[in-house]
ZAMARGU-4260 file (C-alpha; in steps of 0.2 Angstrom, whole numbers, plus 5000, padded with zeros to 4 digits):
<rodrens>
0) 4725/4115/5207 | 4718/4124/5222 | 4703/4118/5232 | 4687/4128/5234 | 4674/4126/5248
5) 4656/4127/5243 | 4642/4130/5256 | 4624/4129/5252 | 4615/4144/5260 | 4598/4144/5252
10) 4585/4130/5250 | 4582/4122/5233 | 4563/4122/5235 | 4555/4131/5221 | 4570/4130/5210
15) 4571/4123/5193 | 4575/4105/5190 | 4592/4110/5182 | 4597/4120/5197 | 4592/4105/5209
20) 4602/4093/5198 | 4617/4105/5199 | 4617/4106/5218 | 4616/4087/5218 | 4630/4085/5206
25) 4641/4097/5218 | 4636/4085/5232 | 4625/4097/5241 | 4609/4091/5249 | 4605/4102/5264
30) 4606/4120/5268 | 4623/4124/5277 | 4631/4109/5270 | 4649/4111/5264 | 4659/4102/5251
35) 4676/4104/5245 | 4681/4102/5226 | 4696/4106/5215 | 4694/4123/5207 | 4692/4117/5189
40) 4682/4126/5175 | 4668/4113/5176 | 4666/4116/5195 | 4667/4135/5193 | 4654/4134/5179
45) 4642/4124/5190 | 4644/4136/5205 | 4641/4151/5193 | 4624/4143/5188 | 4619/4142/5207
50) 4628/4156/5214 | 4612/4163/5222 | 4611/4147/5232 | 4629/4145/5237 | 4643/4153/5246
55) 4661/4149/5240 | 4678/4151/5249 | 4695/4146/5245
</rodrens>
């Protein structure tokens, strides 16, 4: 599996608890923080739910 880099580009303030929990599950806590994950269907689904808050690169 290939790796995917996920960077938080917008704040989680005024977002739903579900979106905040998704960011936390991805390992993102602060704006401009980057994490690297395997490109699995589960991770891609999580990214899709918060795609307005994150930027992804391969």
